[in-house]
C-alpha positions as CSV (number, residue, x, y, z in Angstrom):
1,Q,-73.3,27.7,-100.9
2,V,-74.2,29.5,-97.6
3,Q,-76.6,28.2,-95.0
4,L,-78.0,30.6,-92.4
5,V,-79.3,29.6,-89.0
6,E,-80.8,32.1,-86.7
7,S,-81.1,31.7,-82.9
8,G,-81.6,33.8,-79.8
9,G,-85.3,34.5,-80.0
10,G,-87.7,34.0,-77.2
11,L,-90.5,35.3,-75.0
12,V,-89.6,38.4,-73.0
13,Q,-91.4,41.2,-71.3
14,A,-91.5,44.7,-72.6
15,G,-88.3,46.6,-71.9
16,A,-86.1,43.6,-72.0
17,S,-83.2,42.9,-74.4
18,L,-82.3,40.0,-76.7
19,R,-79.4,39.3,-78.9
20,L,-80.2,37.4,-82.1
21,S,-77.5,35.5,-83.9
22,C,-77.3,34.3,-87.5
23,A,-74.6,31.7,-88.0
24,A,-73.5,31.0,-91.5
25,S,-71.8,28.0,-93.0
26,G,-69.5,28.3,-96.0
27,R,-66.2,30.0,-96.6
28,T,-67.7,33.0,-98.5
29,F,-69.6,34.5,-95.6
30,S,-67.3,37.5,-95.3
31,S,-68.1,38.4,-99.0
32,Y,-71.7,39.1,-98.2
33,R,-73.7,42.1,-97.0
34,M,-76.0,40.8,-94.2
35,D,-79.4,42.0,-93.5
36,W,-82.0,41.4,-90.8
37,F,-85.8,41.5,-91.6
38,R,-88.8,40.7,-89.5
39,Q,-92.4,39.7,-90.2
40,A,-95.2,40.1,-87.8
41,P,-98.4,38.0,-88.1
42,G,-100.6,39.5,-90.9
43,K,-98.0,42.0,-91.9
44,E,-95.5,42.3,-94.7
45,R,-91.8,41.5,-94.2
46,E,-90.0,44.6,-92.9
47,F,-86.4,45.6,-93.2
48,V,-84.6,46.0,-89.8
49,A,-80.9,46.5,-90.4
50,A,-78.0,45.8,-92.8
51,I,-74.2,45.6,-92.4
52,S,-71.5,45.6,-95.1
53,W,-69.2,42.7,-95.8
54,N,-66.5,44.0,-93.5
55,G,-68.7,45.6,-90.8
56,G,-67.6,49.1,-91.8
57,S,-71.0,50.3,-92.7
58,R,-74.4,49.8,-91.1
59,V,-77.9,50.8,-91.8
60,H,-80.8,50.6,-89.4
61,A,-84.5,51.3,-90.0
62,D,-85.6,54.6,-88.7
63,S,-88.6,53.0,-87.0
64,E,-86.2,51.3,-84.5
65,M,-85.4,54.7,-82.9
66,G,-81.9,53.5,-82.0
67,R,-83.0,50.5,-80.1
68,F,-81.5,47.8,-82.4
69,T,-77.8,47.4,-83.4
70,I,-76.4,45.1,-86.1
71,S,-72.9,43.7,-85.9
72,R,-70.8,40.9,-87.3
73,E,-67.8,38.7,-86.6
74,N,-66.5,37.3,-89.8
75,A,-64.0,35.1,-87.9
76,K,-67.0,33.4,-86.4
77,N,-69.2,33.5,-89.6
78,T,-71.9,35.2,-87.5
79,V,-74.0,38.3,-87.7
80,Y,-75.8,39.7,-84.6
81,L,-78.8,41.8,-83.9
82,Q,-79.0,43.4,-80.5
83,L,-82.5,44.3,-79.5
84,N,-83.0,46.7,-76.6
85,S,-86.0,48.2,-74.9
86,L,-88.3,45.7,-76.6
87,K,-91.9,46.6,-77.2
88,P,-94.9,44.3,-77.9
89,E,-95.0,45.7,-81.4
90,D,-91.5,44.2,-82.0
91,T,-93.1,40.7,-81.8
92,A,-92.3,39.0,-85.1
93,V,-90.2,36.3,-86.7
94,Y,-86.7,37.7,-87.4
95,Y,-84.8,36.5,-90.5
96,C,-81.3,37.1,-91.7
97,A,-80.4,37.3,-95.3
98,A,-77.2,37.4,-97.4
99,G,-76.6,39.3,-100.6
100,L,-73.7,40.6,-102.6
101,G,-75.0,44.1,-103.1
102,R,-73.4,47.2,-101.7
103,I,-74.6,48.6,-98.4
104,G,-76.0,51.6,-100.2
105,V,-78.5,49.5,-102.2
106,D,-82.0,49.8,-100.9
107,P,-83.3,46.5,-99.5
108,S,-86.3,46.6,-101.8
109,Q,-83.8,46.6,-104.7
110,M,-81.5,43.9,-103.3
111,K,-81.2,40.4,-104.5
112,Y,-80.7,38.1,-101.5
113,D,-79.0,34.8,-102.3
114,Y,-79.7,33.1,-99.0
115,W,-82.2,33.3,-96.2
116,G,-82.4,31.8,-92.7
117,Q,-85.4,30.0,-91.4
118,G,-86.2,32.7,-88.8
119,T,-86.3,33.0,-85.0
120,Q,-89.4,34.0,-83.1
121,V,-89.3,37.0,-80.8
122,T,-92.4,37.6,-78.7
123,V,-92.7,40.6,-76.4
124,S,-95.4,40.6,-73.7
125,S,-96.8,43.8,-72.2
């Protein structure tokens, strides 16, 4: 069993940075691929980034234009999402998810075993 708890969200101005964290309980965290998603009001959930179990491979959504970076520290059972040059359209609830699929599997085809409760990011103009 793995429990995921996100933190680090908040209200910031456009251009600012935030680092989101997703802390996992359980001894099997390092076995999982970890993904970040976001969902804005009235919109569908959107894939943001993914990282392989050992951090050796990463995938970021093209729409981020290099502004976001995913990373992980298995010794701390934590995955991070660095958000830079934030824009008002980045406003959303950000979720982390854990799955046992390979990094090459498209998120739409992934089966995620665990989800966090989300952390709100609000970017003002």
